FIRO-78579 format. One record per residue (C-alpha): residue in three letters; x, y, z. Coordinates in steps of 0.5 Angstrom, whole numbers, plus 500, padded with zeros to 3 digits. Example, Ala and Ser with C-alpha at 12.3 -4.5 7.8 and 13.67 -1.06 7.14 Angstrom:
REM residues 2
{aa: ala | east: 525 | north: 491 | up: 516}
{aa: ser | east: 527 | north: 498 | up: 514}
REM end
This chain:
REM residues 51
{aa: unk | east: 503 | north: 532 | up: 472}
{aa: unk | east: 499 | north: 532 | up: 478}
{aa: unk | east: 502 | north: 535 | up: 484}
{aa: unk | east: 497 | north: 534 | up: 489}
{aa: unk | east: 499 | north: 529 | up: 494}
{aa: unk | east: 494 | north: 525 | up: 498}
{aa: unk | east: 495 | north: 525 | up: 505}
{aa: unk | east: 492 | north: 521 | up: 512}
{aa: unk | east: 494 | north: 520 | up: 519}
{aa: unk | east: 489 | north: 515 | up: 520}
{aa: unk | east: 490 | north: 510 | up: 515}
{aa: unk | east: 490 | north: 502 | up: 516}
{aa: unk | east: 496 | north: 499 | up: 513}
{aa: unk | east: 497 | north: 491 | up: 511}
{aa: unk | east: 504 | north: 489 | up: 509}
{aa: unk | east: 505 | north: 482 | up: 506}
{aa: unk | east: 512 | north: 480 | up: 504}
{aa: unk | east: 513 | north: 474 | up: 500}
{aa: unk | east: 518 | north: 470 | up: 497}
{aa: unk | east: 519 | north: 469 | up: 489}
{aa: unk | east: 515 | north: 463 | up: 490}
{aa: unk | east: 509 | north: 467 | up: 494}
{aa: unk | east: 511 | north: 464 | up: 501}
{aa: unk | east: 509 | north: 469 | up: 506}
{aa: unk | east: 515 | north: 471 | up: 510}
{aa: unk | east: 512 | north: 476 | up: 514}
{aa: unk | east: 504 | north: 479 | up: 515}
{aa: unk | east: 502 | north: 484 | up: 519}
{aa: unk | east: 497 | north: 490 | up: 520}
{aa: unk | east: 496 | north: 496 | up: 524}
{aa: unk | east: 491 | north: 502 | up: 524}
{aa: unk | east: 496 | north: 506 | up: 527}
{aa: unk | east: 499 | north: 509 | up: 521}
{aa: unk | east: 500 | north: 515 | up: 516}
{aa: unk | east: 500 | north: 514 | up: 509}
{aa: unk | east: 502 | north: 519 | up: 503}
{aa: unk | east: 500 | north: 517 | up: 496}
{aa: unk | east: 504 | north: 520 | up: 490}
{aa: unk | east: 504 | north: 519 | up: 483}
{aa: unk | east: 499 | north: 515 | up: 479}
{aa: unk | east: 494 | north: 513 | up: 484}
{aa: unk | east: 489 | north: 510 | up: 480}
{aa: unk | east: 495 | north: 505 | up: 478}
{aa: unk | east: 497 | north: 504 | up: 485}
{aa: unk | east: 489 | north: 502 | up: 486}
{aa: unk | east: 489 | north: 497 | up: 481}
{aa: unk | east: 491 | north: 491 | up: 484}
{aa: unk | east: 491 | north: 490 | up: 492}
{aa: unk | east: 496 | north: 485 | up: 491}
{aa: unk | east: 501 | north: 489 | up: 487}
{aa: unk | east: 502 | north: 484 | up: 482}
REM end
């Protein structure tokens, strides 16, 4: 198990919320964000859409 947790206080965050038919309900982005990644980071990075 990998116990390393990557952290950043200068992340660029983009959030897109869709319904089950892929209609966009909300979309926004910010360069003022923090990010912490834990777990299988390779799998988290496989797809930008998360599908």
